[in-house]
C-alpha positions, 0 to 999 in steps of 0.5 A: 221583108223587102219593103222594109229593106227598101225603108231603111235604105231611104232613110240611109239615103236621107241621112247621107244627103243632110250630112253632105249638105251640113258640110257644105254649109260649114265649109261656105261659111268658114271660107267666107269668114275667113276671107273677111278676115283676110280683106280686114288685115289687108286693108289695115296694114295698107293703111299703115303703110300709107300713113308711114309713107305720108309721115316720111313724106312730110318729114322729108319735105320739112327738111327742105326748108331747114337752114333759112333761119333759126326760128324755122329750123326750131319749128321743123325740130318740133314738127319732126319730133310730133311726127316721130311721136305719131309713128310710134303711136301707129306702131302701138295701135297695130300691136294693141290687138284691138277689133280690126274694124275699130282699129281701121276707124282709129287709123282713119281718124289719125289720117285726118289729124295727120293732114291737119298737122301737115297743114298746120306746120306748112302754114307756120312755114309760109308765114315765117318764110313771108316774115323773113322775106319781108325783114330781109327786104327791110334789112336791104333798105335799111342798109341802103340808107345807112350806106347813103348816110354814111356816104353823106357823112363821109362827104360832110366830114371831107367838107368839114376838114377842108373847111377846118383846114381853111379856117385853120390856115385863115386863123393864123396871125399876121404881124406887120410893121415889125421894127427892131432897134438897139436901145440905151437906157439913160440915167433918168430911165428914158430909152434912147433908140441907137444905131451903134453896136457899143451903145446897145445896151438891149434890143427892142422889137415892136409889131403889130398883131393885125386884125383877125376875125377868125382867129381865137381871141385871148392871151398869145405867146409871142416868140421873137427870134433874132439872128446874129450877123453871123447867122446864130440865134441870140440865145441867153436862157437867163434872159428869157431865151428858150425852145419852141416847136414850129411846124413840127421842128424844135426852134430856138427864140431869143425872147417872148411875150404875152400879148392880150388879143382881141381880134383886132389891131394889137400893138406890142413890144418885147425886149432882149438884153444881152449883158455883153456888147453886140456884133456889128452888122445886119440882124435877122428878126423873126416873129412867131405866134401859135407855132408859125412864123408871122413876120419877119425883118432886119435891123443894123448895127454899126 
């Protein structure tokens, strides 16, 4: 009896020991599995945080280049949109419930993709900045060239204006050998020079337009102004008198004529018929062409 009791106690003891060993092993494996799970979750979350931080840093870095030129701004807009899409993609991966190990592998690939993206955009930015720098330098050279050409043009224009002014002054005709006299026409039609006022039927003014190679050749309108001894201009519209502009002022002329001028000495005469008796005294004669006074003389009627 005592021996049988001792045998049962031994079996019970063995059973208790086996149960204890089983419980210890179960607890060990459970804790070990949970620890691995915790480690995996922590690594995944850390990778997500790191990638989000890298994406934000890249976005911030890209923004520092904004405002330099329109092409660069467009590139930055595209890059920012792609980075936002990358953030959304990572967030979806976290919510997908995929196996943690597979998710970590995917996140590692995305990290490599992000690095490649950064290298791509920074390379494009560097190319644009280099191109913009070269363009700016070319523009500066071009502006300098334009300014130099402008200065040359202005200088040439000034010289041309001066030359034109010289030529304009040089182109003014000159009249010499101005002879004015009273004329009486005989019954035969022959003109006779007279000096008495009561015998004078008309006044004849002859002159020579001097040679001028600079002046424009062709028909020249020559106006003659005859000033009476009283100081008034002899003026009868019916006799061919009129008005013209001389050096910016309206002036009366007594008579006029067209002269075919070919840049060489040219003789010409014009006439004025008053129709009434002329006053006695000294008369002033002024000859004009192209609006300029080109010669003057005097004559006397007794």
